[in-house]
MIGU-206689 format. One record per residue (C-alpha): x, y, z; residue in one letter. Coordinates in steps of 0.1 Angstrom, whole numbers, padded with zeros to 4 digits, always signed. Layout:
N
XYZA
...
END
This chain:
341
-1472-0532-0766X
-1461-0567-0776X
-1469-0563-0813X
-1444-0570-0840X
-1442-0551-0873X
-1426-0523-0891X
-1416-0492-0871X
-1399-0459-0877X
-1393-0451-0840X
-1357-0450-0828X
-1368-0466-0795X
-1381-0497-0814X
-1349-0500-0834X
-1328-0498-0802X
-1350-0524-0785X
-1348-0547-0815X
-1310-0544-0817X
-1306-0552-0780X
-1330-0581-0780X
-1330-0598-0814X
-1308-0629-0813X
-1301-0629-0851X
-1295-0593-0861X
-1289-0579-0826X
-1273-0586-0793X
-1302-0607-0779X
-1278-0636-0774X
-1258-0618-0748X
-1281-0591-0735X
-1309-0603-0712X
-1344-0586-0716X
-1341-0580-0679X
-1313-0555-0686X
-1335-0532-0706X
-1356-0505-0689X
-1387-0509-0710X
-1407-0483-0690X
-1383-0456-0701X
-1385-0469-0737X
-1423-0464-0737X
-1421-0429-0724X
-1393-0420-0749X
-1414-0434-0777X
-1442-0410-0768X
-1416-0382-0768X
-1404-0391-0803X
-1439-0394-0817X
-1450-0361-0802X
-1421-0343-0817X
-1422-0361-0851X
-1386-0375-0847X
-1385-0407-0868X
-1359-0432-0880X
-1366-0437-0917X
-1336-0458-0928X
-1318-0491-0926X
-1287-0505-0910X
-1269-0523-0938X
-1235-0530-0924X
-1220-0542-0890X
-1219-0517-0862X
-1206-0513-0827X
-1240-0515-0810X
-1234-0493-0779X
-1214-0468-0799X
-1241-0466-0826X
-1269-0460-0801X
-1249-0434-0781X
-1239-0415-0812X
-1273-0416-0828X
-1295-0408-0798X
-1287-0370-0797X
-1301-0367-0832X
-1334-0377-0816X
-1329-0353-0786X
-1323-0384-0764X
-1296-0398-0742X
-1286-0435-0740X
-1279-0442-0704X
-1275-0470-0679X
-1302-0467-0652X
-1303-0492-0622X
-1279-0514-0642X
-1303-0514-0672X
-1300-0499-0707X
-1323-0470-0710X
-1332-0443-0736X
-1345-0410-0721X
-1354-0376-0735X
-1326-0351-0732X
-1350-0323-0726X
-1378-0318-0700X
-1411-0331-0713X
-1447-0338-0703X
-1462-0373-0700X
-1475-0369-0735X
-1440-0363-0747X
-1443-0326-0755X
-1413-0305-0747X
-1422-0282-0718X
-1409-0247-0711X
-1414-0244-0674X
-1392-0246-0642X
-1371-0278-0643X
-1384-0304-0619X
-1356-0312-0594X
-1350-0346-0580X
-1322-0337-0555X
-1303-0308-0539X
-1266-0312-0531X
-1246-0289-0509X
-1215-0292-0487X
-1238-0310-0463X
-1243-0341-0485X
-1213-0339-0509X
-1184-0359-0496X
-1154-0336-0487X
-1127-0333-0514X
-1148-0353-0539X
-1162-0324-0559X
-1146-0314-0592X
-1155-0293-0622X
-1146-0300-0658X
-1149-0270-0681X
-1153-0274-0718X
-1124-0261-0739X
-1129-0228-0757X
-1130-0245-0791X
-1159-0266-0778X
-1179-0235-0769X
-1177-0215-0800X
-1210-0206-0818X
-1213-0221-0853X
-1235-0223-0884X
-1251-0257-0889X
-1254-0274-0923X
-1277-0303-0919X
-1281-0330-0946X
-1313-0351-0948X
-1334-0370-0974X
-1364-0358-0993X
-1388-0386-1000X
-1415-0386-1026X
-1440-0413-1033X
-1430-0438-1060X
-1398-0418-1067X
-1362-0421-1057X
-1352-0400-1027X
-1329-0370-1031X
-1306-0353-1007X
-1315-0319-0992X
-1295-0294-0972X
-1306-0270-0945X
-1284-0241-0934X
-1292-0227-0899X
-1276-0198-0880X
-1285-0176-0851X
-1307-0146-0859X
-1281-0120-0847X
-1256-0097-0862X
-1223-0114-0873X
-1237-0150-0872X
-1229-0154-0909X
-1192-0153-0900X
-1194-0181-0875X
-1176-0213-0885X
-1196-0240-0903X
-1202-0274-0890X
-1219-0302-0909X
-1243-0329-0897X
-1252-0359-0918X
-1287-0372-0911X
-1293-0388-0945X
-1292-0423-0929X
-1325-0417-0911X
-1340-0382-0914X
-1366-0375-0941X
-1382-0344-0925X
-1371-0308-0928X
-1385-0300-0893X
-1365-0329-0878X
-1334-0315-0893X
-1342-0280-0881X
-1349-0290-0845X
-1317-0310-0844X
-1298-0280-0856X
-1314-0258-0829X
-1306-0283-0802X
-1269-0287-0811X
-1264-0250-0816X
-1280-0243-0782X
-1259-0269-0764X
-1228-0254-0779X
-1237-0219-0767X
-1252-0227-0733X
-1234-0256-0717X
-1200-0247-0701X
-1191-0275-0677X
-1199-0307-0660X
-1194-0317-0623X
-1185-0349-0605X
-1189-0356-0568X
-1196-0384-0543X
-1224-0387-0519X
-1239-0413-0495X
-1265-0437-0510X
-1289-0432-0481X
-1320-0414-0492X
-1308-0409-0527X
-1335-0415-0554X
-1318-0405-0587X
-1315-0420-0621X
-1297-0408-0653X
-1318-0380-0669X
-1330-0366-0636X
-1323-0329-0628X
-1305-0318-0596X
-1293-0285-0581X
-1258-0281-0567X
-1248-0253-0544X
-1211-0247-0539X
-1190-0220-0522X
-1157-0209-0536X
-1132-0180-0533X
-1123-0171-0568X
-1088-0157-0572X
-1087-0119-0577X
-1053-0102-0579X
-1069-0070-0565X
-1075-0088-0532X
-1038-0095-0527X
-1014-0077-0504X
-0983-0077-0482X
-0980-0068-0445X
-0946-0054-0434X
-0928-0059-0401X
-0945-0029-0386X
-0980-0039-0398X
-0981-0015-0428X
-1004-0030-0455X
-0994-0027-0491X
-1022-0039-0513X
-1034-0037-0550X
-1063-0016-0538X
-1065+0007-0508X
-1083-0009-0478X
-1106+0013-0459X
-1108+0010-0421X
-1126-0021-0410X
-1122-0059-0405X
-1115-0083-0433X
-1115-0121-0435X
-1081-0131-0450X
-1060-0161-0460X
-1024-0155-0452X
-0990-0172-0450X
-0954-0163-0440X
-0929-0157-0468X
-0913-0191-0463X
-0945-0210-0453X
-0966-0232-0477X
-0997-0236-0456X
-1024-0209-0457X
-1041-0198-0425X
-1073-0179-0419X
-1076-0148-0398X
-1096-0116-0392X
-1075-0085-0401X
-1084-0052-0385X
-1073-0022-0406X
-1068+0013-0392X
-1051+0040-0413X
-1036+0014-0436X
-1021-0007-0409X
-1029-0038-0388X
-1021-0041-0351X
-1020-0079-0350X
-0983-0090-0347X
-0992-0125-0359X
-0998-0110-0393X
-0965-0091-0396X
-0942-0102-0425X
-0969-0121-0443X
-0986-0121-0476X
-1024-0123-0478X
-1055-0123-0499X
-1090-0112-0489X
-1113-0142-0486X
-1145-0133-0504X
-1164-0165-0510X
-1192-0166-0535X
-1221-0191-0536X
-1228-0208-0569X
-1261-0224-0576X
-1266-0244-0608X
-1289-0270-0623X
-1275-0302-0637X
-1288-0333-0656X
-1275-0365-0641X
-1255-0384-0667X
-1241-0413-0647X
-1244-0429-0612X
-1218-0454-0600X
-1211-0471-0567X
-1175-0471-0556X
-1156-0497-0535X
-1164-0477-0503X
-1202-0478-0509X
-1204-0442-0519X
-1224-0430-0550X
-1204-0410-0576X
-1225-0386-0596X
-1215-0373-0630X
-1238-0344-0641X
-1238-0319-0670X
-1249-0283-0666X
-1284-0273-0676X
-1284-0235-0680X
-1316-0220-0667X
-1333-0186-0666X
-1340-0167-0634X
-1373-0186-0632X
-1353-0219-0636X
-1366-0227-0671X
-1341-0245-0693X
-1325-0221-0718X
-1319-0250-0742X
-1356-0257-0742X
-1363-0221-0749X
-1340-0221-0779X
-1354-0254-0792X
-1389-0240-0790X
-1380-0207-0806X
-1375-0212-0843X
-1377-0174-0848X
-1343-0171-0830X
-1326-0187-0860X
-1322-0179-0897X
-1328-0210-0918X
-1322-0214-0955X
-1331-0245-0976X
END
């Protein structure tokens, strides 16, 4: 709003660090490189959810690293949008900033029709990165005219066996003075660990694309997952030997000769355990059973490559059958957790 004064909003701190020429990076970062409209919206999100930065920075820091590492503790993401630094809520929210539990608003749909061929890849998280855990969150208790004291919150899923999950600690004492702030951060991180399994990367043409980091998209892909039960061998007389008995009918298959490297496609007719197509004799095959996968993702990064194509990096946003974010449901369901402290 153009006013100058004390603030406990993380957005104001980030803006100060990016623009102040004495204590921040104002000498090298132009105000034109800051997406102030997003900062205003995110400030409403922080105020609505009572997520405040009550602390001080008393030693030199790597600015971008500090903002990127601290933003998740305020349920936000530090991104670069249209070449500008931006801070956006990591969860769907209303204009007022309230987190909303309703179908995710999509800004784009991507299929084989607008994904550049051979550019799509999936990066799955390691098993260790997907294990449930118990969260121990440290924060500060403040009392008027008295010194602060450290408090600890223990949070685990309200389910059998959750007390045996490994413990992970989060230190929020630098800025968190609210028990509810500590509790919502624990729910957020625990839900992310349980729900998110992968991220995707692909390229598309820039024509008609209107995306920014933080937007939600849907990606439809088709794949043929490997299943040993679908494999088989066809002998020199057409006899089929397979892991499972094939009933009479026609099957779409991928096949190759014993000494061939390239897979071919064909329709294989089966009658009494044999095929009459001599082109398939002395080959190995697998039944081609493609499945269509449809997932929702949050855009993390958009880059323009040397060929003028847009490369999209997006992280999975697990949703219910009604396309509501499961992470939002967890964050808005304190009763799904057991909290001590």
